[in-house]
N, C-alpha and C positions, 0 to 999 in steps of 0.2 A: 439534544435534538437528534433524532434519527432520520436519515434520508436514504431512501433506496437508491443505491448507486447503479447496480446492474444485477442481472441473473447470469450465472455460469453453470449450465447443466442443472443439477439438482441443488445448487447452492444459491443463496442470495448474498450479495455484498452490500453491507449497510454502513454508511458514513455516520459516525457518532461524534458529536461535538459536546464537550463538557462545559461546565459553567465558566471555565477560564478561557474558553475558545480553542482549546486543544482538540485536534481532529485525529481520529483513527478509523480504520476500516475493520469491521468484524465480518466473519463469514458464518452464516447460519443455514440450516436446512431450509430449502425452499418451502417446505410444507408449514414452516412457522410464520410465513408471510401470507396475509390474506390474498385470495385469488384476484381481487379487484385492484390490487396495487400495481403500479407501473414505475418504471425508472424515473427518478426525480421527485417522487412523492415524499412528503413528510409523513413519518410513521409515529404511531403511538404504541408502546408496549403494554399490553393488557392481558394478564393471565398467561404470559409466556408466548402470546401470539402478537405479531406486528400488524397493526391495522392502519389504513390510510386516514390521516387527519385532513379531510377535504378542505376545510377553511384555511388551515395553515398552508396547505399545498397551493391553493389559489393565491394567497397573499405572497408566498415565496416566489411564485412564477411572475406575479406583477412586479415585485421588486427586481427580479433578475432582468425582466424586459426593460424596466426603466434604466437600469445600469447599462444595458447594451445600447439603448437609445442614446444615452449621454456619451458613451464612447464613440458612437458613430457620427456624432455631430461634428 
């Protein structure tokens, strides 16, 4: 899974999680990330360009909000 962590100048930092759950951060040129992507979005790599997966992003944000709600109880 790819998640856009943040932008730093002309670079995008992307959190990559492999099938074993290991996480690392990769740095790519900002031009390789679609213009409509924002921090926290789930990304799909297609033909060398990272595009936002809108459905996966919505689901991830719901799950994160639910975790936060449970913590604040």
